[in-house]
C-alpha positions in Angstrom: -99.9 100.9 -154.0 -99.4 100.1 -150.4 -96.9 102.2 -148.4 -95.1 101.0 -145.3 -96.3 102.9 -142.2 -92.7 103.1 -141.0 -92.0 105.5 -143.9 -94.9 108.0 -143.3 -92.7 110.4 -141.3 -90.1 110.6 -144.1 -92.7 110.9 -146.7 -94.5 113.8 -144.8 -91.1 115.6 -144.4 -90.2 115.1 -148.1 -93.7 116.3 -149.2 -93.1 119.6 -147.3 -89.5 120.2 -148.3 -89.7 119.0 -151.9 -92.9 120.8 -152.7 -91.6 124.0 -151.1 -88.4 123.8 -153.2 -90.4 123.1 -156.3 -92.8 126.0 -155.7 -89.9 128.3 -155.2 -88.2 127.0 -158.4 -91.4 127.5 -160.4 -91.7 131.1 -159.2 -88.1 131.7 -160.1 -88.6 130.1 -163.5 -90.6 133.1 -164.5 -87.3 135.0 -164.5 -84.9 132.2 -165.4 -86.4 129.2 -167.2 -83.6 126.9 -166.0 -85.2 126.8 -162.6 -87.8 124.4 -164.1 -85.1 121.8 -163.9 -84.8 122.3 -160.1 -88.6 122.0 -159.8 -88.5 118.8 -161.8 -85.7 117.4 -159.7 -87.5 118.2 -156.4 -90.7 116.4 -157.6 -88.6 113.4 -158.8 -86.9 113.2 -155.4 -90.3 113.2 -153.8 -91.5 110.3 -156.0 -88.4 108.3 -155.3 -88.8 108.7 -151.5 -92.5 107.6 -151.7 -91.5 104.6 -153.9 -88.7 103.6 -151.5 -91.3 102.8 -148.9 -93.6 100.8 -151.2 -94.9 97.5 -149.7 -96.0 95.3 -152.6 -98.0 92.1 -152.1 -95.9 88.9 -152.5 -97.1 85.4 -153.3 -95.3 83.1 -150.8 -94.5 79.5 -152.0 -95.9 76.6 -150.0 -93.1 74.3 -151.2 -91.6 72.4 -148.3 -87.9 72.3 -147.4 -87.1 75.7 -148.8 -86.1 79.2 -147.5 -87.3 82.3 -149.3 -85.3 85.5 -149.7 -85.5 87.8 -146.6 -85.2 90.9 -148.9 -85.4 92.2 -152.4 -82.1 92.9 -154.2 -79.0 91.4 -155.8 -77.2 88.4 -154.3 -73.7 89.5 -153.5 -72.5 86.5 -151.5 -73.1 82.8 -151.4 -70.6 81.3 -148.9 -70.1 78.1 -146.9 -68.9 78.8 -143.4 -67.0 76.4 -141.2 -69.1 77.8 -138.3 -71.2 80.6 -137.1 -72.1 81.9 -133.7 -75.1 80.0 -132.3 -75.0 77.4 -135.1 -73.6 74.0 -134.4 -71.4 73.0 -137.4 -71.0 74.4 -140.9 -73.5 77.0 -142.3 -74.4 78.7 -145.5 -74.6 82.5 -145.7 -76.4 84.4 -148.5 -75.9 88.1 -148.6 -78.4 90.4 -150.5 -77.6 94.0 -151.4 -80.5 96.4 -151.4 -80.0 99.5 -153.6 -82.2 102.6 -153.0 -84.4 101.4 -155.9 -85.3 98.1 -154.3 -88.2 97.3 -152.0 -86.8 97.6 -148.5 -89.3 95.5 -146.6 -87.6 92.5 -144.9 -89.4 89.2 -144.7 -89.1 85.9 -142.8 -87.4 83.1 -144.8 -89.3 80.4 -143.0 -92.0 79.7 -140.5 -91.0 79.2 -136.8 -90.5 80.9 -133.5 -88.4 84.0 -132.9 -85.8 82.9 -130.3 -83.9 86.2 -129.9 -83.3 89.6 -131.4 -80.4 91.9 -130.7 -79.1 95.2 -132.0 -75.4 96.0 -132.4 -74.1 99.5 -133.0 -71.3 100.0 -135.5 -70.0 101.8 -138.5 -71.8 102.8 -141.8 -69.6 101.4 -144.5 -71.0 100.9 -148.0 -73.3 97.9 -148.0 -71.2 96.3 -150.8 -68.0 96.7 -148.7 -66.5 93.2 -147.9 -66.3 94.1 -144.2 -69.7 95.7 -143.8 -71.2 92.6 -142.3 -68.7 92.5 -139.5 -68.3 96.2 -138.8 -71.6 98.0 -139.6 -74.5 98.6 -137.3 -76.8 95.6 -137.5 -79.9 93.8 -136.1 -79.9 90.1 -135.7 -83.0 87.8 -135.6 -82.6 84.2 -134.6 -85.5 81.8 -135.6 -86.1 78.2 -134.6 -87.8 76.9 -137.7 -90.9 74.7 -137.8 -90.9 71.2 -139.2 -87.9 69.2 -140.0 -85.7 72.1 -141.1 -82.5 72.3 -139.0 -82.1 75.4 -137.0 -81.4 78.0 -135.8 -81.8 80.3 -138.8 -80.3 83.7 -138.6 -81.3 86.9 -140.3 -79.1 90.0 -140.2 -80.3 93.5 -141.1 -77.2 95.5 -141.8 -77.1 99.3 -142.3 -75.2 100.8 -145.2 -73.6 104.2 -145.9 -76.9 105.8 -146.5 -79.1 103.6 -144.3 -79.0 104.9 -140.8 -82.0 103.3 -139.2 -83.0 99.6 -138.8 -86.5 98.7 -137.9 -87.4 95.3 -136.5 -91.1 94.5 -135.8 -90.8 91.0 -134.3 -89.9 90.0 -130.8 -88.7 86.9 -128.9 -91.2 84.0 -128.6 -93.4 85.4 -131.4 -94.6 82.9 -134.0 -93.9 83.9 -137.5 -94.9 82.7 -141.0 -92.8 82.3 -144.1 -92.8 85.5 -146.0 -94.1 87.5 -143.1 -92.9 91.2 -142.9 -90.3 91.6 -140.2 -89.2 95.2 -140.6 -87.1 97.3 -143.0 -83.8 99.2 -143.3 -84.1 102.8 -144.5 -82.2 103.9 -147.6 -79.8 101.2 -148.9 -78.6 98.2 -147.0 -77.6 94.6 -146.8 -79.6 91.6 -145.5 -78.0 88.2 -144.7 -79.5 84.8 -144.2 -77.4 82.2 -142.4 -78.6 78.6 -142.0 -77.0 75.3 -140.9 -76.2 72.7 -143.5 -76.9 69.9 -141.1 -80.5 69.7 -142.4 -79.4 69.4 -146.0 -79.9 73.0 -146.9 -78.1 74.1 -150.1 -78.0 77.5 -151.9 -80.6 77.8 -154.7 -79.2 81.1 -156.0 -75.9 82.4 -157.3 -74.0 85.7 -157.0 -75.6 88.4 -159.1 -79.0 86.7 -159.1 -81.9 89.1 -158.5 -84.3 88.0 -155.8 -87.7 89.1 -154.4 -88.3 89.0 -150.6 -90.8 86.5 -149.6 -91.2 84.8 -153.0 -87.8 83.9 -154.4 -86.4 80.5 -153.1 -82.8 81.0 -152.0 -82.1 77.7 -150.1 -83.5 74.3 -150.7 -82.9 70.9 -149.0 -81.2 68.2 -151.0 -84.3 66.1 -151.0 -86.4 69.0 -152.2 -84.1 69.9 -155.1 -84.8 66.9 -157.4 -88.5 67.4 -156.8 -88.3 71.0 -157.8 -86.3 70.2 -160.9 -88.8 67.6 -161.9 -91.7 70.0 -161.5 -89.9 72.6 -163.5 -89.2 70.1 -166.3 -92.8 68.9 -166.3 -94.0 72.5 -166.7 -91.6 73.2 -169.5 -92.7 70.0 -171.4 -96.4 70.9 -170.9 -95.7 74.4 -172.3 -94.0 72.8 -175.4 -96.9 70.5 -176.0 -99.4 73.3 -175.8 -97.4 75.5 -178.1 -97.3 72.7 -180.8 -101.1 72.3 -180.7 
């Protein structure tokens, strides 16, 4: 299992604290067996912190005319906006909630050039709060996408009640690939993808869908949608024919 280097400091601290607590609890368990539960809890917490910073490999689709999820988690918002700062005309916003159990590596939804990044201080409301996108601390990345996809495309990393540190590893004028790692948010958060509808982009997910960063398609152009459905139908028919043989 690959671990994100951004989490090595927290893992080192957790290793010292959790193992010290577990060792003390094991020693105390010789007097009072209930302390074994404290030792087990300390080790479980250490495992959770290590797993939080896992960085799994993802297979990125080469399908044209699509945007992939910028994060793992549950879709909590699919909204059409009359406008958005920096975008000329209506836009689509997809919000993804990342629990402490989700992979927290953020990824690029499309290939292109990073135009701008900027950090905004703010509050630390729960990432599921309806106003967290407007009030919480956040980092914004603006991308000019390659190809015929209309831009700009906006990614917002939004801190939550537990998450207190946002990490962004891309900078202006950098060329990026679809599915490329762009950073992470530590310990529970929200990630948003905002894109203009002028290029024909439409949501390919619904609220409560589970998505995987870099691999799940969350937006698709109208011209790409019929093709994708045809491919899906062809695969289903092929599987039926094979199963009947």
